FIDO-854036 format. One record per residue (C-alpha): residue number from 1; x, y, z. Coordinates in steps of 0.5 Angstrom, whole numbers, always signed. Example, Ala and Ser with C-alpha at 12.3 -4.5 7.8 and 13.67 -1.06 7.14 Angstrom:
{pos:1, x:+25, y:-9, z:+16}
{pos:2, x:+27, y:-2, z:+14}
***
This chain:
{pos:1, x:-161, y:+96, z:-237}
{pos:2, x:-153, y:+95, z:-238}
{pos:3, x:-149, y:+100, z:-240}
{pos:4, x:-145, y:+100, z:-247}
{pos:5, x:-138, y:+100, z:-245}
{pos:6, x:-131, y:+97, z:-247}
{pos:7, x:-124, y:+98, z:-246}
{pos:8, x:-123, y:+103, z:-251}
{pos:9, x:-129, y:+107, z:-249}
{pos:10, x:-130, y:+106, z:-241}
{pos:11, x:-135, y:+110, z:-237}
{pos:12, x:-133, y:+116, z:-232}
{pos:13, x:-135, y:+115, z:-225}
{pos:14, x:-140, y:+120, z:-225}
{pos:15, x:-144, y:+116, z:-230}
{pos:16, x:-143, y:+109, z:-226}
{pos:17, x:-146, y:+113, z:-220}
{pos:18, x:-152, y:+116, z:-223}
{pos:19, x:-153, y:+109, z:-226}
{pos:20, x:-153, y:+106, z:-219}
{pos:21, x:-158, y:+112, z:-217}
{pos:22, x:-163, y:+111, z:-222}
{pos:23, x:-163, y:+103, z:-221}
{pos:24, x:-164, y:+105, z:-214}
{pos:25, x:-169, y:+110, z:-215}
{pos:26, x:-173, y:+105, z:-219}
{pos:27, x:-173, y:+100, z:-213}
{pos:28, x:-178, y:+104, z:-210}
{pos:29, x:-180, y:+103, z:-202}
{pos:30, x:-178, y:+97, z:-199}
{pos:31, x:-179, y:+93, z:-192}
{pos:32, x:-173, y:+92, z:-188}
{pos:33, x:-171, y:+88, z:-182}
{pos:34, x:-165, y:+90, z:-177}
{pos:35, x:-163, y:+92, z:-171}
{pos:36, x:-162, y:+99, z:-169}
{pos:37, x:-154, y:+99, z:-167}
{pos:38, x:-154, y:+107, z:-167}
{pos:39, x:-159, y:+113, z:-166}
{pos:40, x:-156, y:+120, z:-167}
{pos:41, x:-160, y:+126, z:-165}
{pos:42, x:-156, y:+132, z:-168}
{pos:43, x:-158, y:+138, z:-164}
{pos:44, x:-162, y:+143, z:-168}
{pos:45, x:-163, y:+138, z:-174}
{pos:46, x:-170, y:+136, z:-176}
{pos:47, x:-167, y:+129, z:-178}
{pos:48, x:-165, y:+123, z:-174}
{pos:49, x:-160, y:+118, z:-176}
{pos:50, x:-160, y:+111, z:-175}
{pos:51, x:-155, y:+105, z:-176}
{pos:52, x:-159, y:+99, z:-178}
{pos:53, x:-155, y:+93, z:-178}
{pos:54, x:-156, y:+86, z:-180}
{pos:55, x:-157, y:+81, z:-174}
{pos:56, x:-153, y:+75, z:-178}
{pos:57, x:-148, y:+78, z:-183}
{pos:58, x:-143, y:+84, z:-181}
{pos:59, x:-147, y:+89, z:-186}
{pos:60, x:-150, y:+96, z:-184}
{pos:61, x:-154, y:+102, z:-187}
{pos:62, x:-155, y:+109, z:-185}
{pos:63, x:-163, y:+110, z:-184}
{pos:64, x:-166, y:+117, z:-184}
{pos:65, x:-172, y:+119, z:-181}
{pos:66, x:-176, y:+125, z:-179}
{pos:67, x:-174, y:+127, z:-171}
{pos:68, x:-182, y:+129, z:-170}
{pos:69, x:-184, y:+122, z:-172}
{pos:70, x:-178, y:+119, z:-168}
{pos:71, x:-180, y:+123, z:-162}
{pos:72, x:-187, y:+121, z:-162}
{pos:73, x:-186, y:+113, z:-162}
{pos:74, x:-189, y:+110, z:-156}
{pos:75, x:-185, y:+106, z:-154}
{pos:76, x:-179, y:+110, z:-155}
{pos:77, x:-174, y:+107, z:-160}
{pos:78, x:-167, y:+105, z:-157}
{pos:79, x:-161, y:+102, z:-159}
{pos:80, x:-161, y:+95, z:-159}
{pos:81, x:-168, y:+94, z:-161}
{pos:82, x:-170, y:+90, z:-167}
{pos:83, x:-175, y:+94, z:-172}
{pos:84, x:-178, y:+93, z:-179}
{pos:85, x:-177, y:+99, z:-183}
{pos:86, x:-181, y:+101, z:-189}
{pos:87, x:-176, y:+106, z:-193}
{pos:88, x:-175, y:+109, z:-199}
{pos:89, x:-167, y:+107, z:-201}
{pos:90, x:-163, y:+113, z:-204}
{pos:91, x:-156, y:+113, z:-207}
{pos:92, x:-152, y:+119, z:-206}
{pos:93, x:-148, y:+119, z:-212}
{pos:94, x:-143, y:+125, z:-210}
{pos:95, x:-141, y:+121, z:-204}
{pos:96, x:-142, y:+114, z:-207}
{pos:97, x:-147, y:+112, z:-200}
{pos:98, x:-153, y:+108, z:-200}
{pos:99, x:-158, y:+110, z:-195}
{pos:100, x:-166, y:+109, z:-193}
{pos:101, x:-171, y:+114, z:-192}
{pos:102, x:-175, y:+111, z:-187}
{pos:103, x:-183, y:+112, z:-187}
{pos:104, x:-185, y:+107, z:-182}
{pos:105, x:-182, y:+104, z:-176}
{pos:106, x:-184, y:+98, z:-172}
{pos:107, x:-181, y:+95, z:-167}
{pos:108, x:-181, y:+87, z:-166}
{pos:109, x:-179, y:+82, z:-162}
{pos:110, x:-173, y:+84, z:-157}
{pos:111, x:-174, y:+91, z:-160}
{pos:112, x:-181, y:+92, z:-157}
{pos:113, x:-179, y:+89, z:-151}
{pos:114, x:-173, y:+93, z:-150}
{pos:115, x:-177, y:+99, z:-152}
{pos:116, x:-182, y:+97, z:-146}
{pos:117, x:-177, y:+97, z:-141}
{pos:118, x:-174, y:+103, z:-143}
{pos:119, x:-181, y:+106, z:-142}
{pos:120, x:-182, y:+103, z:-135}
{pos:121, x:-175, y:+106, z:-134}
{pos:122, x:-177, y:+113, z:-135}
{pos:123, x:-183, y:+113, z:-131}
{pos:124, x:-180, y:+110, z:-125}
{pos:125, x:-174, y:+115, z:-126}
{pos:126, x:-179, y:+121, z:-126}
{pos:127, x:-182, y:+118, z:-119}
{pos:128, x:-175, y:+119, z:-117}
{pos:129, x:-174, y:+112, z:-115}
{pos:130, x:-167, y:+112, z:-118}
{pos:131, x:-164, y:+118, z:-115}
{pos:132, x:-157, y:+118, z:-112}
{pos:133, x:-159, y:+122, z:-106}
{pos:134, x:-163, y:+115, z:-104}
{pos:135, x:-157, y:+111, z:-104}
{pos:136, x:-155, y:+108, z:-98}
{pos:137, x:-147, y:+107, z:-96}
{pos:138, x:-145, y:+99, z:-95}
{pos:139, x:-143, y:+98, z:-88}
{pos:140, x:-135, y:+97, z:-88}
{pos:141, x:-135, y:+90, z:-84}
{pos:142, x:-142, y:+87, z:-84}
{pos:143, x:-144, y:+82, z:-78}
{pos:144, x:-149, y:+78, z:-83}
{pos:145, x:-150, y:+78, z:-90}
{pos:146, x:-157, y:+77, z:-93}
{pos:147, x:-157, y:+73, z:-100}
{pos:148, x:-162, y:+72, z:-105}
{pos:149, x:-161, y:+67, z:-110}
{pos:150, x:-163, y:+60, z:-113}
{pos:151, x:-161, y:+54, z:-109}
{pos:152, x:-154, y:+51, z:-111}
{pos:153, x:-153, y:+56, z:-117}
{pos:154, x:-146, y:+58, z:-119}
{pos:155, x:-148, y:+65, z:-117}
{pos:156, x:-149, y:+63, z:-110}
{pos:157, x:-142, y:+59, z:-110}
{pos:158, x:-139, y:+65, z:-113}
{pos:159, x:-141, y:+70, z:-107}
{pos:160, x:-140, y:+65, z:-101}
{pos:161, x:-133, y:+63, z:-103}
{pos:162, x:-131, y:+69, z:-105}
{pos:163, x:-133, y:+73, z:-99}
{pos:164, x:-131, y:+68, z:-95}
{pos:165, x:-124, y:+68, z:-98}
{pos:166, x:-124, y:+75, z:-97}
{pos:167, x:-126, y:+75, z:-90}
{pos:168, x:-127, y:+68, z:-87}
{pos:169, x:-131, y:+70, z:-81}
{pos:170, x:-137, y:+73, z:-85}
{pos:171, x:-144, y:+70, z:-84}
{pos:172, x:-149, y:+69, z:-89}
{pos:173, x:-157, y:+69, z:-89}
{pos:174, x:-159, y:+66, z:-95}
{pos:175, x:-166, y:+66, z:-98}
{pos:176, x:-167, y:+62, z:-104}
{pos:177, x:-172, y:+64, z:-109}
{pos:178, x:-173, y:+62, z:-117}
{pos:179, x:-169, y:+67, z:-121}
{pos:180, x:-172, y:+65, z:-127}
{pos:181, x:-179, y:+64, z:-130}
{pos:182, x:-186, y:+67, z:-127}
{pos:183, x:-185, y:+66, z:-120}
{pos:184, x:-178, y:+69, z:-120}
{pos:185, x:-181, y:+76, z:-118}
{pos:186, x:-185, y:+74, z:-112}
{pos:187, x:-180, y:+69, z:-109}
{pos:188, x:-175, y:+75, z:-110}
{pos:189, x:-179, y:+80, z:-107}
{pos:190, x:-181, y:+75, z:-101}
{pos:191, x:-174, y:+73, z:-100}
{pos:192, x:-172, y:+81, z:-100}
{pos:193, x:-177, y:+83, z:-95}
{pos:194, x:-176, y:+77, z:-90}
{pos:195, x:-168, y:+79, z:-90}
{pos:196, x:-170, y:+86, z:-89}
{pos:197, x:-174, y:+84, z:-83}
{pos:198, x:-168, y:+80, z:-80}
{pos:199, x:-164, y:+86, z:-75}
{pos:200, x:-158, y:+82, z:-76}
{pos:201, x:-157, y:+82, z:-83}
{pos:202, x:-154, y:+89, z:-85}
{pos:203, x:-153, y:+88, z:-93}
{pos:204, x:-157, y:+84, z:-98}
{pos:205, x:-154, y:+81, z:-104}
{pos:206, x:-159, y:+79, z:-110}
{pos:207, x:-155, y:+75, z:-115}
{pos:208, x:-156, y:+71, z:-121}
{pos:209, x:-152, y:+69, z:-127}
{pos:210, x:-152, y:+71, z:-134}
{pos:211, x:-158, y:+70, z:-139}
{pos:212, x:-162, y:+73, z:-144}
{pos:213, x:-166, y:+79, z:-144}
{pos:214, x:-172, y:+75, z:-143}
{pos:215, x:-169, y:+71, z:-137}
{pos:216, x:-167, y:+77, z:-134}
{pos:217, x:-174, y:+80, z:-134}
{pos:218, x:-176, y:+79, z:-127}
{pos:219, x:-171, y:+84, z:-125}
{pos:220, x:-174, y:+89, z:-129}
{pos:221, x:-181, y:+88, z:-126}
{pos:222, x:-184, y:+94, z:-123}
{pos:223, x:-186, y:+91, z:-116}
{pos:224, x:-179, y:+88, z:-115}
{pos:225, x:-176, y:+95, z:-116}
{pos:226, x:-181, y:+99, z:-111}
{pos:227, x:-180, y:+93, z:-106}
{pos:228, x:-172, y:+95, z:-107}
{pos:229, x:-174, y:+102, z:-106}
{pos:230, x:-178, y:+101, z:-99}
{pos:231, x:-173, y:+96, z:-96}
{pos:232, x:-169, y:+99, z:-90}
{pos:233, x:-163, y:+95, z:-91}
{pos:234, x:-158, y:+97, z:-97}
{pos:235, x:-158, y:+92, z:-103}
{pos:236, x:-153, y:+90, z:-108}
{pos:237, x:-155, y:+88, z:-115}
{pos:238, x:-151, y:+82, z:-118}
{pos:239, x:-155, y:+80, z:-124}
{pos:240, x:-152, y:+77, z:-130}
{pos:241, x:-145, y:+80, z:-133}
{pos:242, x:-142, y:+87, z:-134}
{pos:243, x:-147, y:+88, z:-141}
{pos:244, x:-153, y:+86, z:-137}
{pos:245, x:-157, y:+92, z:-134}
{pos:246, x:-164, y:+90, z:-131}
{pos:247, x:-168, y:+96, z:-127}
{pos:248, x:-166, y:+93, z:-121}
{pos:249, x:-159, y:+95, z:-122}
{pos:250, x:-161, y:+102, z:-122}
{pos:251, x:-166, y:+102, z:-116}
{pos:252, x:-160, y:+98, z:-112}
{pos:253, x:-156, y:+102, z:-107}
{pos:254, x:-150, y:+99, z:-111}
{pos:255, x:-149, y:+95, z:-117}
{pos:256, x:-144, y:+89, z:-118}
{pos:257, x:-142, y:+87, z:-125}
{pos:258, x:-142, y:+80, z:-123}
{pos:259, x:-144, y:+76, z:-117}
{pos:260, x:-136, y:+75, z:-116}
{pos:261, x:-136, y:+83, z:-116}
{pos:262, x:-141, y:+83, z:-111}
{pos:263, x:-137, y:+79, z:-106}
{pos:264, x:-132, y:+84, z:-106}
{pos:265, x:-136, y:+90, z:-105}
{pos:266, x:-140, y:+87, z:-99}
{pos:267, x:-134, y:+85, z:-95}
{pos:268, x:-126, y:+87, z:-94}
{pos:269, x:-120, y:+83, z:-96}
{pos:270, x:-117, y:+81, z:-89}
{pos:271, x:-110, y:+81, z:-92}
{pos:272, x:-111, y:+88, z:-95}
{pos:273, x:-114, y:+90, z:-88}
{pos:274, x:-108, y:+87, z:-84}
{pos:275, x:-103, y:+90, z:-89}
{pos:276, x:-107, y:+97, z:-88}
{pos:277, x:-106, y:+96, z:-80}
{pos:278, x:-99, y:+94, z:-81}
{pos:279, x:-98, y:+101, z:-85}
{pos:280, x:-102, y:+105, z:-80}
{pos:281, x:-98, y:+102, z:-74}
{pos:282, x:-91, y:+103, z:-77}
{pos:283, x:-94, y:+110, z:-79}
{pos:284, x:-96, y:+111, z:-71}
{pos:285, x:-89, y:+108, z:-69}
{pos:286, x:-85, y:+113, z:-73}
{pos:287, x:-89, y:+119, z:-71}
{pos:288, x:-88, y:+117, z:-64}
{pos:289, x:-81, y:+116, z:-65}
{pos:290, x:-80, y:+122, z:-68}
{pos:291, x:-84, y:+126, z:-62}
{pos:292, x:-80, y:+122, z:-57}
{pos:293, x:-74, y:+124, z:-61}
{pos:294, x:-76, y:+132, z:-62}
{pos:295, x:-78, y:+132, z:-54}
{pos:296, x:-71, y:+129, z:-53}
{pos:297, x:-67, y:+134, z:-57}
{pos:298, x:-71, y:+139, z:-53}
{pos:299, x:-69, y:+137, z:-47}
{pos:300, x:-62, y:+136, z:-49}
{pos:301, x:-62, y:+143, z:-51}
{pos:302, x:-65, y:+145, z:-44}
{pos:303, x:-60, y:+141, z:-41}
{pos:304, x:-54, y:+144, z:-45}
{pos:305, x:-56, y:+151, z:-42}
{pos:306, x:-51, y:+154, z:-37}
{pos:307, x:-57, y:+155, z:-32}
{pos:308, x:-59, y:+147, z:-32}
{pos:309, x:-52, y:+144, z:-34}
{pos:310, x:-49, y:+147, z:-27}
{pos:311, x:-55, y:+150, z:-23}
{pos:312, x:-50, y:+152, z:-17}
{pos:313, x:-47, y:+157, z:-22}
{pos:314, x:-53, y:+161, z:-21}
{pos:315, x:-53, y:+160, z:-14}
{pos:316, x:-46, y:+162, z:-13}
{pos:317, x:-47, y:+169, z:-17}
{pos:318, x:-53, y:+170, z:-13}
{pos:319, x:-49, y:+169, z:-7}
{pos:320, x:-44, y:+174, z:-9}
{pos:321, x:-49, y:+179, z:-10}
{pos:322, x:-52, y:+177, z:-3}
{pos:323, x:-45, y:+178, z:+0}
{pos:324, x:-43, y:+184, z:-4}
{pos:325, x:-50, y:+187, z:-2}
{pos:326, x:-49, y:+185, z:+6}
{pos:327, x:-42, y:+188, z:+5}
{pos:328, x:-45, y:+195, z:+2}
{pos:329, x:-50, y:+195, z:+8}
{pos:330, x:-45, y:+194, z:+13}
{pos:331, x:-41, y:+200, z:+10}
{pos:332, x:-47, y:+204, z:+10}
{pos:333, x:-50, y:+202, z:+17}
{pos:334, x:-43, y:+204, z:+20}
{pos:335, x:-43, y:+210, z:+16}
{pos:336, x:-50, y:+212, z:+19}
{pos:337, x:-48, y:+210, z:+26}
{pos:338, x:-41, y:+214, z:+25}
{pos:339, x:-45, y:+220, z:+23}
{pos:340, x:-50, y:+219, z:+28}
{pos:341, x:-45, y:+218, z:+34}
{pos:342, x:-42, y:+224, z:+32}
{pos:343, x:-48, y:+228, z:+32}
{pos:344, x:-49, y:+225, z:+39}
{pos:345, x:-43, y:+227, z:+41}
{pos:346, x:-44, y:+234, z:+38}
{pos:347, x:-51, y:+235, z:+42}
{pos:348, x:-48, y:+232, z:+48}
{pos:349, x:-42, y:+237, z:+48}
{pos:350, x:-48, y:+243, z:+47}
{pos:351, x:-52, y:+240, z:+52}
{pos:352, x:-46, y:+240, z:+57}
{pos:353, x:-44, y:+247, z:+55}
{pos:354, x:-51, y:+249, z:+57}
{pos:355, x:-51, y:+245, z:+64}
{pos:356, x:-51, y:+248, z:+70}
{pos:357, x:-46, y:+243, z:+73}
{pos:358, x:-41, y:+245, z:+67}
{pos:359, x:-42, y:+252, z:+70}
{pos:360, x:-40, y:+250, z:+77}
{pos:361, x:-34, y:+246, z:+74}
{pos:362, x:-31, y:+253, z:+72}
{pos:363, x:-31, y:+255, z:+79}
{pos:364, x:-38, y:+258, z:+80}
{pos:365, x:-43, y:+255, z:+85}
{pos:366, x:-50, y:+256, z:+87}
{pos:367, x:-52, y:+258, z:+94}
{pos:368, x:-59, y:+256, z:+97}
{pos:369, x:-62, y:+257, z:+103}
{pos:370, x:-64, y:+252, z:+109}
{pos:371, x:-71, y:+251, z:+105}
{pos:372, x:-67, y:+250, z:+98}
{pos:373, x:-69, y:+257, z:+95}
{pos:374, x:-63, y:+259, z:+91}
{pos:375, x:-60, y:+266, z:+93}
{pos:376, x:-60, y:+271, z:+88}
{pos:377, x:-59, y:+277, z:+92}
{pos:378, x:-56, y:+279, z:+99}
{pos:379, x:-63, y:+282, z:+101}
{pos:380, x:-65, y:+274, z:+101}
{pos:381, x:-60, y:+272, z:+107}
{pos:382, x:-59, y:+274, z:+114}
{pos:383, x:-53, y:+274, z:+118}
{pos:384, x:-52, y:+267, z:+122}
{pos:385, x:-57, y:+264, z:+117}
{pos:386, x:-55, y:+257, z:+115}
{pos:387, x:-53, y:+256, z:+107}
{pos:388, x:-52, y:+251, z:+102}
{pos:389, x:-47, y:+252, z:+97}
{pos:390, x:-47, y:+247, z:+91}
{pos:391, x:-40, y:+246, z:+87}
{pos:392, x:-38, y:+242, z:+82}
{pos:393, x:-37, y:+235, z:+86}
{pos:394, x:-41, y:+236, z:+92}
{pos:395, x:-45, y:+241, z:+97}
{pos:396, x:-42, y:+245, z:+103}
{pos:397, x:-46, y:+247, z:+109}
{pos:398, x:-44, y:+254, z:+111}
{pos:399, x:-47, y:+260, z:+116}
{pos:400, x:-47, y:+267, z:+114}
{pos:401, x:-42, y:+271, z:+118}
{pos:402, x:-43, y:+278, z:+115}
{pos:403, x:-47, y:+281, z:+109}
{pos:404, x:-44, y:+286, z:+105}
{pos:405, x:-48, y:+288, z:+99}
{pos:406, x:-44, y:+291, z:+92}
{pos:407, x:-43, y:+299, z:+92}
{pos:408, x:-46, y:+302, z:+85}
{pos:409, x:-42, y:+304, z:+80}
{pos:410, x:-41, y:+311, z:+78}
{pos:411, x:-42, y:+313, z:+70}
{pos:412, x:-34, y:+312, z:+69}
{pos:413, x:-35, y:+305, z:+71}
{pos:414, x:-31, y:+306, z:+78}
{pos:415, x:-34, y:+304, z:+85}
{pos:416, x:-36, y:+309, z:+90}
***
């Protein structure tokens, strides 16, 4: 029902908003098809907010739904899914926004497919197949690289040409397989296992160009995911382009955004490595030069010391000390000898003073009988007896002619 308005009698904004809200309410529940562009679960709220966009026109609308209903969907609702929503349109007059209150959500076409893949991803993740601790490091310079790809494909050319451009000596072992269609999964698994059994292969690349979600389904197959998880050789996933994310990317040890990126990951750049070697050699050379310079400076400092600059200076100083000690020793020994000689002279003088010979030199003599006995009394000699007189410089032999004993002295000291 049209509003009765004119230039002279315009309707206020609230009246127009309320009229739109009434018209929308009379529309009733409707079925709407679109793609989930955004899914927002706000913590603590019982309502989930979705953004539903048209797949052809650049138009989107907000959809609200019960959190309990959304969490109970199987397969789960994911962003990018195509859905059909049974909802009641409502217009919020205060904000001037249109939204849909969803009552039923059904996934269709690609949306249902994405939902199934999401459910498979959750189950395999719960088993731990995508755990980070299971990822194996790639070898720095593999002797042989295994490649699983379609024959004469752009992905094969990208990997081979870019890898050989980076490292010309790299060797490839290629296992051809269908990269699309019903035989793709089994042939990729067969090629993967064959390369894994080859002891020369150190890393395996599974490469395919871009494509639709349906074209990339073989690389989200559960059998292929489990086969990659079991092989002993590190696996690089190079499926599609950057936005593509099959389950193979999650189980592989390394994900490459494109086949060209995979070639950069499996082999180093020879030019960059040569530059690195040159830089390392320059650092080593500089380190050696610095070490030699430091040691030379230490040697120069040692050589500049007086002891090393003229080693004879120490010998001269020690020689002077030896000479001084020798002279001192000589003086000390001379003093000791002089004192000893003086002592000997004194002792000799004492001995001479006590010697009978010295007594004889003073005019005394020793009288001995013919048998050599010393005569100490006149009673020991008879007249006419031969005697020997010992004087200082010899002996005198004499004969006794008379014996006259001494008279005793009186008390006054006079002889009788």
